[in-house]
C-alpha positions in Angstrom: -0.4 4.4 20.8 -0.7 2.7 17.3 -4.7 2.5 17.3 -4.6 6.2 18.7 -2.4 7.1 15.7 -4.6 5.4 13.3 -7.9 7.1 14.9 -6.6 10.6 14.8 -5.2 10.2 11.2 -8.7 9.1 10.0 -10.6 11.8 11.9 -8.5 14.6 10.3 -8.8 12.9 7.0 -12.8 13.1 7.4 -12.8 16.7 8.8 -10.6 17.7 5.9 -12.8 15.8 3.4 -16.1 17.3 4.6 -14.7 20.8 4.9 -11.8 21.5 2.3 -11.9 19.1 -0.4 -13.4 20.0 -4.2 -16.0 17.4 -5.5 -17.4 17.1 -8.6 -21.2 17.2 -9.1 -23.2 13.8 -8.8 -21.0 10.3 -8.9 -18.0 10.3 -10.3 -16.9 6.9 -9.3 -17.7 3.2 -9.7 -17.2 0.5 -7.0 -14.9 -2.1 -7.3 -12.3 -1.3 -10.0 -9.5 -3.3 -10.9 -6.5 -2.1 -9.5 -3.0 -3.4 -10.9 0.0 -2.1 -9.8 4.1 -2.4 -10.3 6.1 -2.5 -6.8 9.9 -1.5 -6.4 10.5 -2.6 -2.8 13.3 -1.4 -0.1 13.9 -2.0 3.3 14.7 1.4 4.4 13.8 4.6 5.9 11.1 6.7 4.1 12.8 8.6 1.3 16.3 7.1 1.7 18.4 4.7 -0.6 16.1 5.2 -3.2 17.9 3.5 -6.3 17.8 0.7 -4.5 14.0 0.0 -5.0 14.2 -0.8 -9.0 16.2 -3.6 -8.2 13.3 -5.2 -6.2 10.4 -5.8 -8.5 6.8 -6.9 -7.5 3.0 -6.7 -8.4 0.0 -5.8 -6.7 -3.9 -6.5 -7.3 -6.6 -4.7 -5.5 -10.1 -3.2 -5.5 -11.9 -0.3 -4.0 -15.5 1.1 -2.4 -16.2 4.6 -2.4 -17.5 5.5 1.2 -19.6 8.5 0.1 -20.6 7.2 -3.6 -18.0 9.4 -5.0 -14.1 9.5 -5.7 -12.8 11.7 -2.8 -13.2 8.9 0.2 -12.7 5.1 -0.5 -11.8 2.1 1.2 -9.1 0.0 -0.5 -8.3 -3.9 -0.6 -5.0 -5.1 -1.8 -2.7 -8.0 -2.3 1.2 -7.5 -2.9 4.0 -9.7 -3.5 7.4 -8.4 -3.9 10.8 -10.2 -4.5 14.0 -8.8 -2.6 17.4 -11.1 -2.8 19.0 -9.2 0.2 16.3 -9.3 2.6 13.6 -11.7 1.6 10.7 -11.8 -0.6 7.3 -11.0 1.1 3.4 -11.4 0.6 1.4 -8.3 1.9 -2.4 -8.3 2.4 -4.0 -4.8 3.3 -6.9 -2.6 3.4 -6.2 1.1 3.6 -8.8 4.4 3.7 -7.8 7.2 1.0 -8.6 10.6 0.7 -8.5 11.9 -2.6 -8.8 15.8 -3.3 -9.1 16.8 -6.5 -6.0 18.9 -7.2 -7.1 20.1 -10.6 -9.4 17.9 -12.3 -8.5 15.4 -13.8 -5.6 15.5 -11.8 -5.6 14.2 -7.8 -3.6 13.8 -5.0 -4.1 10.8 -2.2 -3.1 10.4 1.4 -4.1 7.0 2.7 -3.5 4.8 6.1 -4.7 1.3 6.7 -3.8 -2.0 8.5 -2.3 -5.1 7.1 -0.5 -8.5 7.4 3.0 -9.3 5.9 4.0 -12.8 5.3 8.1 -12.5 5.0 10.4 -14.9 3.6 14.4 -15.1 4.8 16.6 -14.6 2.2 18.4 -18.1 3.4 18.1 -20.7 6.1 19.5 -20.1 9.4 21.7 -22.4 10.6 22.0 -23.7 14.4 24.3 -26.2 15.8 22.5 -29.6 17.1 24.6 -32.7 18.4 27.8 -31.2 17.0 26.3 -30.8 13.4 25.1 -27.5 11.8 21.6 -28.0 10.6 19.2 -25.5 8.9 16.2 -24.5 11.7 13.8 -25.0 9.2 12.2 -21.5 9.6 11.5 -20.2 6.5 10.1 -16.8 7.6 7.6 -15.1 9.8 3.9 -13.1 9.4 3.8 -9.9 11.2 1.5 -6.9 11.7 1.7 -4.1 9.1 0.8 -0.6 9.2 0.7 0.7 5.6 1.2 4.8 5.1 0.9 6.3 1.6 0.8 9.2 -0.6 -0.1 9.2 -4.5 -1.1 11.3 -7.9 -3.2 10.4 -10.1 -5.3 10.9 -13.5 -8.9 10.6 -12.9 -11.3 11.0 -16.3 -14.6 9.5 -15.2 -17.2 9.2 -18.0 -20.4 7.4 -17.7 -21.2 3.9 -19.4 -17.5 4.0 -20.7 -14.5 2.0 -19.5 -11.8 3.8 -18.3 -8.4 3.7 -17.1 -7.0 6.0 -13.8 -3.3 5.7 -13.9 -1.1 6.4 -10.4 2.1 6.9 -9.2 2.2 6.2 -5.6 5.0 5.9 -2.8 4.3 3.7 0.5 5.8 3.2 3.8 4.8 -0.1 5.7 5.7 -0.1 9.3 6.4 -3.5 10.4 5.9 -4.7 14.1 7.8 -7.7 15.0 10.7 -7.6 12.4 13.2 -6.9 14.8 13.4 -7.7 18.7 15.5 -4.5 18.8 12.9 -1.9 17.5 9.4 -1.7 18.1 8.7 -0.7 14.1 10.6 -1.2 11.2 9.9 0.7 7.6 10.2 -0.7 4.4 9.2 1.2 1.5 7.4 0.6 -1.9 7.4 2.9 -5.3 4.2 1.9 -7.1 2.9 2.7 -10.5 -0.3 1.4 -11.5 -3.6 2.0 -13.0 -7.4 1.5 -11.8 -9.4 -0.3 -14.3 -13.2 -0.2 -14.9 -14.7 -2.0 -17.7 -17.9 -1.7 -19.1 -19.6 -4.6 -20.0 
């Protein structure tokens, strides 16, 4: 079911890109920008308990490569580190495919979907009773499959032969498999504030 959902979403994005997106003439993208982000984390349902995000700050770094040579269809690679005293800290390694239609140059929207792996730590140790004594179980956390899906709004004013910065604001939901024995997928959410930076040497 998860594979079918991913393939369906990617197929719809490809058709939308081919049929409806507005494109600039010529190459309007350079591969491998440095993408830096501030991340605000919450273990919550999408668009619920929004204020709790800003208590849990993290950061991200990544890059991206165009599928078409232009801005509109890119593959992203990201590493995110977040801190959350309530549910534990985490490292998220992911790749996402993003579609970016121009909403009115130089403003663009973005829809993305991908796959990743989350290393999540526990906020505190679990205790077990052994030989009549309580002892820490020694387990500090676990890894699990993550399915990231997100939206963004950004500004990109590409200029050849010049360093440029493309700021954006995003919201991402990571569906986690294996977080709970009772639920097949558990969502966590991220507010994101960042920029793609492409230096010209």
